[in-house]
All heavy atoms as an XYZ file, in Angstrom:
696
protein
N    -277.449     49.636    -30.449
C    -278.290     50.418    -31.194
C    -279.607     50.723    -30.357
O    -280.227     49.790    -29.875
C    -278.704     49.727    -32.498
C    -279.671     50.507    -33.397
S    -279.871     49.631    -34.948
C    -281.183     50.490    -35.577
N    -280.003     51.935    -30.209
C    -281.147     52.314    -29.427
C    -282.416     52.306    -30.293
O    -282.400     52.561    -31.486
C    -280.905     53.656    -28.737
O    -280.926     54.685    -29.678
N    -283.499     52.086    -29.601
C    -284.804     52.093    -30.241
C    -285.462     53.439    -30.041
O    -285.399     53.959    -28.879
C    -285.684     50.999    -29.675
O    -285.042     49.728    -29.830
C    -287.122     50.905    -30.294
N    -286.038     54.036    -31.006
C    -286.745     55.297    -30.820
C    -288.251     54.988    -30.448
O    -288.927     54.285    -31.194
C    -286.758     56.068    -32.154
N    -288.594     55.442    -29.226
C    -289.958     55.075    -28.731
C    -290.722     56.375    -28.481
O    -290.204     57.318    -27.893
C    -289.806     54.309    -27.368
C    -288.987     53.035    -27.630
C    -291.144     54.045    -26.802
C    -288.680     52.216    -26.324
N    -291.948     56.325    -28.981
C    -292.867     57.456    -28.744
C    -293.812     57.008    -27.691
O    -294.580     56.071    -27.787
C    -293.664     57.776    -30.034
C    -294.829     58.799    -29.911
C    -294.254     60.169    -29.391
C    -295.485     58.948    -31.262
N    -293.793     57.729    -26.574
C    -294.699     57.500    -25.407
C    -295.823     58.542    -25.489
O    -295.512     59.710    -25.410
C    -293.924     57.595    -24.082
C    -294.937     57.503    -22.922
C    -292.852     56.568    -23.925
N    -297.048     58.073    -25.609
C    -298.196     58.938    -25.712
C    -298.996     58.756    -24.425
O    -299.744     57.747    -24.256
C    -299.050     58.655    -26.928
C    -300.183     59.768    -27.032
C    -298.171     58.635    -28.177
N    -298.856     59.746    -23.524
C    -299.419     59.596    -22.172
C    -299.762     60.997    -21.618
O    -298.824     61.784    -21.640
C    -298.453     58.801    -21.207
C    -298.889     58.753    -19.777
C    -300.246     58.133    -19.521
O    -300.423     56.961    -19.907
O    -301.113     58.855    -19.015
N    -300.939     61.276    -21.166
C    -301.333     62.519    -20.673
C    -301.050     62.774    -19.199
O    -301.044     63.890    -18.714
C    -302.811     62.915    -21.008
C    -303.776     61.983    -20.282
O    -303.484     60.746    -20.180
O    -304.835     62.469    -19.856
N    -300.853     61.687    -18.421
C    -300.556     61.801    -17.001
C    -299.019     62.017    -16.884
O    -298.258     61.137    -17.168
C    -300.980     60.555    -16.258
N    -298.644     63.225    -16.457
C    -297.185     63.558    -16.374
C    -296.340     62.587    -15.557
O    -295.238     62.259    -15.956
C    -297.181     65.024    -15.733
C    -298.510     65.560    -15.984
C    -299.454     64.376    -16.013
N    -296.908     62.139    -14.422
C    -296.095     61.224    -13.611
C    -295.892     59.891    -14.325
O    -294.701     59.351    -14.294
C    -296.828     60.892    -12.286
C    -296.912     62.115    -11.399
O    -296.065     63.044    -11.602
O    -297.699     62.081    -10.408
N    -296.799     59.375    -15.026
C    -296.651     58.095    -15.779
C    -295.756     58.312    -16.942
O    -294.844     57.472    -17.229
C    -298.046     57.557    -16.189
C    -298.843     57.216    -14.941
C    -297.862     56.319    -17.100
C    -300.302     56.835    -15.283
N    -295.923     59.413    -17.687
C    -295.049     59.703    -18.804
C    -293.616     59.805    -18.421
O    -292.766     59.266    -19.066
C    -295.515     61.003    -19.512
N    -293.388     60.496    -17.255
C    -291.976     60.637    -16.740
C    -291.414     59.301    -16.318
O    -290.256     58.997    -16.685
C    -291.949     61.607    -15.562
O    -292.441     62.924    -16.074
C    -290.569     61.796    -15.022
N    -292.183     58.509    -15.619
C    -291.732     57.217    -15.188
C    -291.398     56.306    -16.425
O    -290.264     55.734    -16.452
C    -292.812     56.510    -14.411
C    -292.526     55.070    -13.907
C    -291.415     55.097    -12.882
C    -293.738     54.437    -13.392
N    -292.225     56.240    -17.356
C    -291.991     55.438    -18.583
C    -290.709     55.939    -19.313
O    -289.824     55.224    -19.688
C    -293.175     55.452    -19.529
C    -294.362     54.613    -19.056
C    -295.542     54.896    -19.959
C    -294.071     53.134    -19.073
N    -290.670     57.288    -19.536
C    -289.565     57.875    -20.216
C    -288.250     57.628    -19.483
O    -287.262     57.237    -20.170
C    -289.798     59.411    -20.378
O    -288.723     59.961    -21.040
N    -288.217     57.866    -18.243
C    -286.976     57.662    -17.424
C    -286.509     56.260    -17.580
O    -285.310     55.947    -17.751
C    -287.165     58.083    -15.952
C    -287.251     59.535    -15.786
O    -287.024     60.340    -16.731
O    -287.606     59.978    -14.666
N    -287.408     55.282    -17.365
C    -287.035     53.822    -17.397
C    -286.550     53.439    -18.794
O    -285.589     52.723    -18.863
C    -288.261     52.993    -16.942
C    -288.542     53.101    -15.504
C    -287.431     52.619    -14.607
O    -286.815     51.535    -14.825
N    -287.039     53.462    -13.649
N    -287.198     53.932    -19.772
C    -286.825     53.507    -21.169
C    -285.468     54.159    -21.507
O    -284.641     53.557    -22.150
C    -287.916     53.935    -22.169
C    -289.215     53.118    -22.055
C    -290.309     53.777    -22.818
C    -288.976     51.689    -22.475
N    -285.249     55.439    -21.079
C    -283.999     56.093    -21.384
C    -282.904     55.361    -20.586
O    -281.771     55.169    -21.160
C    -284.037     57.501    -20.997
C    -284.857     58.364    -21.991
C    -285.006     59.814    -21.587
O    -284.665     60.228    -20.451
N    -285.605     60.567    -22.455
N    -283.146     54.894    -19.398
C    -282.130     54.158    -18.560
C    -281.726     52.869    -19.276
O    -280.648     52.394    -19.105
C    -282.658     53.946    -17.198
N    -282.661     52.300    -20.076
C    -282.395     51.098    -20.774
C    -281.652     51.350    -22.105
O    -281.348     50.481    -22.926
C    -283.656     50.341    -21.028
C    -284.417     49.861    -19.813
S    -286.096     49.277    -20.078
C    -285.743     47.827    -21.057
N    -281.440     52.722    -22.390
C    -280.663     53.070    -23.593
C    -281.467     53.425    -24.820
O    -280.952     53.624    -25.933
N    -282.811     53.654    -24.655
C    -283.656     54.010    -25.780
C    -283.779     55.501    -25.871
O    -283.631     56.236    -24.969
C    -285.069     53.372    -25.611
C    -285.075     51.934    -25.471
N    -284.665     51.111    -26.497
C    -285.317     51.095    -24.394
C    -284.773     49.825    -26.054
N    -285.132     49.828    -24.838
N    -284.040     55.947    -27.103
C    -284.394     57.377    -27.411
C    -285.846     57.523    -27.228
O    -286.650     56.814    -27.916
C    -283.948     57.767    -28.785
C    -282.459     57.688    -28.953
O    -281.730     58.164    -28.076
O    -282.019     57.365    -30.075
N    -286.287     58.432    -26.356
C    -287.740     58.551    -26.047
C    -288.280     59.920    -26.384
O    -287.612     60.930    -25.995
C    -288.009     58.251    -24.519
C    -289.497     58.391    -24.185
C    -287.510     56.823    -24.221
N    -289.369     59.993    -26.993
C    -290.138     61.216    -27.192
C    -291.478     61.056    -26.483
O    -292.115     59.998    -26.597
C    -290.400     61.470    -28.715
O    -289.190     61.573    -29.383
C    -291.240     62.687    -28.908
N    -291.898     62.077    -25.799
C    -293.138     61.988    -25.061
C    -294.143     62.982    -25.624
O    -293.774     64.130    -25.912
C    -292.961     62.341    -23.538
C    -294.284     62.400    -22.839
C    -292.005     61.335    -22.892
N    -295.370     62.498    -25.896
C    -296.496     63.337    -26.386
C    -297.556     63.313    -25.315
O    -298.012     62.198    -24.880
C    -296.989     62.833    -27.731
N    -298.067     64.435    -24.867
C    -299.027     64.502    -23.826
C    -300.458     64.516    -24.219
O    -301.320     64.534    -23.373
N    -300.720     64.517    -25.504
C    -302.108     64.450    -25.984
C    -302.104     63.923    -27.437
O    -301.075     63.706    -28.032
C    -302.798     65.850    -25.925
C    -302.141     66.926    -26.797
O    -301.899     66.633    -27.990
O    -301.916     68.008    -26.296
N    -303.315     63.701    -27.929
C    -303.453     63.078    -29.236
C    -302.839     63.826    -30.370
O    -302.188     63.331    -31.273
N    -303.087     65.191    -30.330
C    -302.490     66.020    -31.387
C    -300.993     66.002    -31.391
O    -300.328     65.966    -32.435
C    -303.025     67.455    -31.284
C    -302.604     68.326    -32.477
C    -303.088     67.845    -33.809
O    -304.271     67.597    -34.010
N    -302.135     67.588    -34.705
N    -300.422     66.101    -30.207
C    -298.960     66.019    -30.109
C    -298.386     64.693    -30.587
O    -297.317     64.612    -31.200
C    -298.542     66.252    -28.640
N    -299.131     63.635    -30.383
C    -298.721     62.355    -30.930
C    -298.718     62.286    -32.402
O    -297.799     61.837    -33.034
C    -299.678     61.243    -30.347
N    -299.765     62.821    -33.019
C    -299.799     62.882    -34.462
C    -298.683     63.754    -35.041
O    -298.033     63.392    -36.012
C    -301.201     63.417    -34.919
C    -302.398     62.575    -34.655
C    -303.701     63.209    -35.209
C    -302.209     61.188    -35.171
N    -298.379     64.904    -34.357
C    -297.259     65.695    -34.751
C    -295.942     64.949    -34.655
O    -295.106     65.026    -35.530
C    -297.226     66.998    -33.900
C    -298.398     67.925    -34.142
O    -299.098     67.817    -35.129
N    -298.560     68.806    -33.222
N    -295.764     64.223    -33.578
C    -294.530     63.468    -33.392
C    -294.350     62.371    -34.414
O    -293.246     62.131    -34.887
C    -294.497     62.856    -31.938
N    -295.480     61.717    -34.829
C    -295.456     60.768    -35.884
C    -295.047     61.342    -37.194
O    -294.322     60.724    -37.969
C    -296.789     59.986    -36.027
C    -297.131     58.986    -34.923
C    -298.569     58.501    -35.027
C    -296.164     57.812    -34.979
N    -295.496     62.561    -37.444
C    -295.196     63.213    -38.725
C    -293.698     63.662    -38.752
O    -293.071     63.688    -39.798
C    -296.074     64.428    -38.955
C    -297.554     63.982    -39.296
C    -298.469     65.214    -39.411
O    -297.983     66.318    -39.432
O    -299.717     64.968    -39.423
N    -293.190     64.081    -37.588
C    -291.844     64.697    -37.517
C    -290.770     63.666    -37.319
O    -289.599     63.899    -37.646
C    -291.770     65.672    -36.329
C    -292.690     66.850    -36.594
C    -292.746     67.772    -35.361
O    -292.135     67.494    -34.411
N    -293.595     68.822    -35.537
N    -291.091     62.489    -36.786
C    -290.037     61.490    -36.501
C    -290.453     60.130    -37.014
O    -291.523     59.930    -37.606
N    -289.556     59.180    -36.823
C    -289.739     57.876    -37.218
C    -289.559     56.935    -36.062
O    -288.575     56.175    -35.956
C    -288.775     57.472    -38.344
C    -289.033     58.221    -39.651
C    -290.200     57.703    -40.382
O    -290.533     56.442    -40.281
O    -290.922     58.519    -41.029
N    -290.511     56.911    -35.109
C    -290.344     55.972    -33.973
C    -290.384     54.582    -34.410
O    -291.009     54.191    -35.441
C    -291.547     56.317    -33.123
C    -292.561     56.931    -33.989
C    -291.786     57.581    -35.063
N    -289.674     53.712    -33.643
C    -289.675     52.253    -33.871
C    -290.779     51.540    -33.178
O    -291.136     50.440    -33.458
C    -288.364     51.639    -33.393
C    -287.143     52.296    -34.190
O    -287.180     52.299    -35.397
O    -286.195     52.758    -33.481
N    -291.337     52.267    -32.147
C    -292.360     51.730    -31.287
C    -293.160     52.821    -30.674
O    -292.604     53.864    -30.361
C    -291.709     50.883    -30.139
C    -292.677     50.382    -29.036
C    -293.616     49.366    -29.535
C    -291.793     49.832    -27.871
N    -294.523     52.607    -30.515
C    -295.286     53.593    -29.829
C    -296.053     52.970    -28.731
O    -296.692     51.902    -28.879
C    -296.320     54.217    -30.789
C    -297.247     55.278    -30.159
S    -298.256     56.309    -31.295
C    -299.126     55.164    -32.206
N    -295.913     53.527    -27.484
C    -296.711     53.205    -26.324
C    -297.805     54.220    -26.246
O    -297.581     55.407    -26.109
C    -295.903     53.210    -25.072
C    -294.604     52.345    -25.028
C    -293.899     52.512    -23.659
C    -294.959     50.912    -25.332
N    -299.097     53.718    -26.344
C    -300.249     54.648    -26.555
C    -301.299     54.510    -25.451
O    -301.868     53.416    -25.349
C    -300.792     54.393    -27.895
C    -302.035     55.143    -28.350
C    -301.787     56.628    -28.448
C    -302.556     54.661    -29.679
N    -301.554     55.558    -24.799
C    -302.681     55.580    -23.842
C    -303.961     55.774    -24.690
O    -303.883     56.490    -25.709
C    -302.511     56.794    -22.897
C    -303.518     56.742    -21.760
O    -304.316     55.786    -21.607
O    -303.567     57.727    -20.972
N    -305.081     55.182    -24.290
C    -306.344     55.316    -25.029
C    -307.057     56.621    -24.681
O    -307.697     57.196    -25.549
C    -307.215     54.099    -24.791
C    -306.857     52.879    -25.505
C    -307.957     51.748    -25.223
C    -306.794     53.040    -27.013
N    -306.990     57.004    -23.409
C    -307.769     58.175    -22.967
C    -306.853     59.349    -22.994
O    -305.935     59.530    -22.173
C    -308.313     57.965    -21.545
C    -309.152     56.648    -21.446
C    -309.173     59.147    -21.175
C    -310.298     56.541    -22.347
N    -307.006     60.240    -23.979
C    -306.162     61.435    -24.200
C    -306.947     62.644    -24.509
O    -308.074     62.549    -25.097
C    -305.234     61.193    -25.383
C    -304.236     60.081    -25.350
C    -303.640     59.777    -26.726
C    -303.139     60.416    -24.327
N    -306.429     63.842    -24.120
C    -307.097     65.023    -24.521
C    -306.860     65.296    -26.043
O    -305.976     64.698    -26.655
C    -306.363     66.124    -23.709
C    -305.239     65.490    -22.934
C    -305.320     64.020    -23.239
N    -307.617     66.206    -26.609
C    -307.620     66.631    -27.989
C    -308.063     65.592    -28.982
O    -309.059     65.727    -29.639
C    -306.302     67.323    -28.442
O    -305.269     66.288    -28.525
C    -305.903     68.439    -27.584
N    -307.307     64.541    -29.119
C    -307.634     63.446    -30.033
C    -307.432     62.159    -29.266
O    -306.380     61.917    -28.689
C    -306.730     63.432    -31.281
C    -306.908     64.739    -32.055
C    -306.998     62.223    -32.144
C    -305.913     64.914    -33.205
N    -308.481     61.291    -29.258
C    -308.385     60.074    -28.474
C    -307.378     59.091    -29.016
O    -306.973     59.101    -30.169
N    -306.918     58.161    -28.118
C    -305.892     57.180    -28.528
C    -306.325     56.291    -29.610
O    -305.465     55.906    -30.427
N    -307.589     55.902    -29.665
C    -308.042     55.076    -30.761
C    -307.907     55.732    -32.117
O    -307.480     55.180    -33.108
C    -309.497     54.581    -30.510
C    -309.846     53.378    -31.303
S    -308.881     51.867    -30.911
C    -309.491     51.559    -29.299
N    -308.165     56.995    -32.149
C    -308.022     57.815    -33.386
C    -306.545     57.904    -33.778
O    -306.182     57.875    -34.952
C    -308.691     59.224    -33.328
C    -310.180     59.064    -33.277
O    -310.760     58.159    -33.875
O    -310.854     59.952    -32.647
N    -305.714     58.081    -32.777
C    -304.256     58.179    -32.997
C    -303.749     56.804    -33.569
O    -303.037     56.735    -34.579
C    -303.454     58.500    -31.738
C    -301.942     58.348    -31.965
C    -303.771     59.885    -31.245
N    -304.296     55.700    -32.998
C    -303.971     54.411    -33.526
C    -304.367     54.181    -34.975
O    -303.631     53.683    -35.821
C    -304.583     53.316    -32.611
C    -304.430     51.845    -33.059
C    -302.954     51.474    -33.121
C    -305.199     50.945    -32.119
N    -305.512     54.602    -35.291
C    -306.081     54.451    -36.678
C    -305.244     55.297    -37.639
O    -304.933     54.849    -38.722
C    -307.522     54.831    -36.731
C    -308.418     53.810    -36.013
C    -309.839     54.238    -35.941
C    -310.678     53.192    -35.157
N    -312.026     53.617    -35.005
N    -304.845     56.507    -37.225
C    -304.007     57.368    -38.067
C    -302.607     56.689    -38.253
O    -302.123     56.723    -39.340
C    -303.927     58.738    -37.477
C    -302.967     59.584    -38.219
N    -303.346     60.310    -39.341
C    -301.663     59.898    -38.075
C    -302.355     60.985    -39.838
N    -301.249     60.761    -39.059
N    -302.061     56.186    -37.193
C    -300.814     55.490    -37.235
C    -300.795     54.339    -38.205
O    -299.870     54.084    -38.955
C    -300.334     55.058    -35.870
N    -301.888     53.591    -38.182
C    -302.047     52.436    -39.057
C    -301.974     52.818    -40.543
O    -301.482     52.141    -41.376
C    -303.330     51.637    -38.787
C    -303.238     50.781    -37.577
C    -302.266     49.590    -37.800
N    -301.473     49.383    -36.587
C    -300.204     49.607    -36.451
N    -299.491     50.008    -37.442
N    -299.625     49.357    -35.331
N    -302.630     53.984    -40.845
C    -302.633     54.487    -42.226
C    -301.258     55.044    -42.627
O    -300.795     54.766    -43.725
C    -303.664     55.572    -42.369
C    -305.152     55.085    -42.257
C    -306.091     56.220    -42.381
C    -307.530     55.645    -42.204
N    -308.522     56.766    -42.129
N    -300.627     55.796    -41.801
C    -299.421     56.460    -42.170
C    -298.178     55.561    -41.986
O    -297.172     55.680    -42.615
C    -299.201     57.773    -41.388
O    -299.078     57.548    -40.012
N    -298.245     54.672    -40.932
C    -297.090     53.843    -40.587
C    -297.588     52.376    -40.230
O    -297.604     51.992    -39.117
C    -296.357     54.373    -39.386
C    -295.723     55.690    -39.529
C    -294.261     55.559    -40.129
N    -293.478     54.588    -39.548
C    -292.760     54.567    -38.422
N    -292.778     55.683    -37.694
N    -292.036     53.564    -38.010
N    -298.102     51.670    -41.275
C    -298.697     50.314    -40.968
C    -297.726     49.335    -40.310
O    -298.223     48.407    -39.689
C    -299.144     49.882    -42.357
C    -298.416     50.682    -43.381
C    -298.087     52.005    -42.671
N    -296.443     49.586    -40.436
C    -295.491     48.670    -39.875
C    -295.038     48.965    -38.416
O    -294.313     48.289    -37.763
C    -294.222     48.644    -40.759
C    -293.573     50.043    -40.825
O    -294.271     51.062    -40.781
O    -292.300     50.094    -40.980
N    -295.548     50.154    -37.891
C    -295.175     50.600    -36.568
C    -295.789     49.762    -35.449
O    -297.027     49.670    -35.322
C    -295.575     52.088    -36.373
C    -295.346     52.715    -35.057
C    -293.874     52.818    -34.762
C    -295.962     54.054    -34.895
N    -294.988     49.108    -34.620
C    -295.613     48.331    -33.525
C    -296.207     49.354    -32.503
O    -295.600     50.378    -32.168
C    -294.377     47.643    -32.918
C    -293.345     47.669    -33.898
C    -293.530     48.885    -34.728
N    -297.442     49.085    -32.008
C    -298.095     49.908    -31.096
C    -298.618     49.069    -29.906
O    -299.218     48.059    -30.096
C    -299.331     50.625    -31.721
C    -300.051     51.453    -30.712
C    -298.916     51.479    -32.906
N    -298.218     49.514    -28.721
C    -298.667     48.864    -27.491
C    -299.636     49.839    -26.843
O    -299.319     50.947    -26.512
C    -297.505     48.557    -26.540
C    -296.552     47.553    -27.188
C    -298.118     47.987    -25.226
C    -295.315     47.338    -26.365
N    -300.950     49.410    -26.710
C    -301.899     50.266    -26.104
C    -301.950     49.974    -24.587
O    -301.870     48.850    -24.156
C    -303.302     49.922    -26.723
C    -304.430     50.614    -25.946
C    -303.320     50.308    -28.232
N    -302.013     51.083    -23.845
C    -302.089     50.975    -22.375
C    -303.187     51.948    -21.932
O    -303.323     53.044    -22.467
C    -300.736     51.331    -21.770
C    -300.102     52.573    -22.336
S    -298.479     52.790    -21.703
C    -298.299     54.502    -22.193
N    -303.919     51.497    -20.895
C    -304.929     52.360    -20.354
C    -305.348     51.818    -18.971
O    -305.264     50.692    -18.685
C    -306.237     52.378    -21.264
O    -307.121     53.337    -20.731
C    -306.840     51.037    -21.392
N    -305.717     52.822    -18.151
C    -306.214     52.424    -16.795
C    -307.759     52.239    -16.845
O    -308.334     51.869    -15.830
C    -305.830     53.553    -15.780
N    -308.327     52.505    -17.972
C    -309.731     52.456    -18.138
C    -310.180     51.411    -19.184
O    -311.050     51.677    -20.026
C    -310.356     53.782    -18.515
C    -309.886     54.913    -17.618
N    -310.397     55.107    -16.361
C    -308.917     55.866    -17.776
C    -309.828     56.103    -15.765
N    -308.913     56.612    -16.594
N    -309.522     50.280    -19.129
C    -309.727     49.256    -20.190
C    -311.006     48.503    -20.064
O    -311.557     48.255    -18.923
N    -311.553     48.150    -21.197
C    -312.716     47.263    -21.268
C    -312.401     46.220    -22.283
O    -311.523     46.399    -23.156
C    -314.008     48.006    -21.636
O    -313.841     48.515    -23.006
C    -314.326     49.141    -20.714
N    -313.117     45.101    -22.290
C    -312.976     44.137    -23.323
C    -313.272     44.739    -24.715
O    -312.550     44.433    -25.632
C    -313.782     42.884    -23.039
C    -313.290     42.234    -21.769
C    -313.837     41.913    -24.233
C    -314.105     41.057    -21.235
N    -314.308     45.543    -24.739
C    -314.693     46.150    -26.053
C    -313.522     46.998    -26.588
O    -313.221     46.969    -27.767
C    -315.945     47.037    -25.839
O    -316.998     46.143    -25.307
C    -316.345     47.635    -27.176
N    -312.946     47.848    -25.702
C    -311.808     48.672    -26.101
C    -310.648     47.799    -26.549
O    -309.951     48.164    -27.515
C    -311.399     49.641    -24.964
N    -310.363     46.764    -25.850
C    -309.212     45.890    -26.227
C    -309.436     45.268    -27.553
O    -308.545     45.181    -28.449
C    -309.061     44.816    -25.138
N    -310.635     44.782    -27.816
C    -310.923     44.149    -29.123
C    -310.861     45.196    -30.194
O    -310.274     44.941    -31.317
C    -312.326     43.525    -29.100
C    -312.764     43.081    -30.491
C    -312.374     42.325    -28.183
N    -311.401     46.376    -29.988
C    -311.342     47.449    -30.981
C    -309.888     47.838    -31.277
O    -309.501     47.956    -32.432
C    -312.117     48.690    -30.484
C    -312.174     49.788    -31.581
C    -312.943     51.024    -31.085
O    -313.537     50.975    -30.005
O    -312.947     52.032    -31.792
N    -309.076     47.943    -30.241
C    -307.668     48.285    -30.451
C    -306.918     47.211    -31.255
O    -306.164     47.477    -32.109
C    -306.963     48.521    -29.086
N    -307.194     45.958    -30.913
C    -306.571     44.827    -31.635
C    -307.001     44.824    -33.146
O    -306.198     44.626    -33.986
C    -306.877     43.495    -30.977
C    -306.087     43.393    -29.691
S    -306.388     41.970    -28.639
C    -306.919     40.694    -29.725
N    -308.268     45.082    -33.399
C    -308.783     45.175    -34.744
C    -308.172     46.279    -35.460
O    -308.021     46.176    -36.724
C    -310.298     45.246    -34.776
C    -310.997     44.004    -34.387
C    -312.558     44.142    -34.491
C    -313.225     42.837    -34.184
N    -314.695     42.992    -34.249
N    -307.852     47.337    -34.741
C    -307.221     48.556    -35.404
C    -305.712     48.388    -35.595
O    -305.082     49.241    -36.136
C    -307.517     49.796    -34.601
N    -305.151     47.273    -35.051
C    -303.777     46.958    -35.332
C    -302.821     47.095    -34.208
O    -301.594     47.038    -34.348
N    -303.315     47.286    -33.021
C    -302.429     47.300    -31.798
C    -301.916     45.931    -31.434
O    -302.531     44.918    -31.880
C    -303.193     47.949    -30.587
């Protein structure tokens, strides 16, 4: 049984790398390149897991996380960022990541 994974990443190279590796492992992967696309993907599908970049165009990752918590409180979310701070990590954990 494959897992449906939503990858939210605005850097095309990273999104492709993650998507290719996860698909090679047998998972169904949807990629969203910005915050609005992530919200649309959450509304249209039922991912089992979301990998979420914090720094995104249109709508920031923290706002996507907060929306996901309201609409899908049971959805596991792994936050990833190249611009991490302790403050951002604590905020993401408090928001349910």
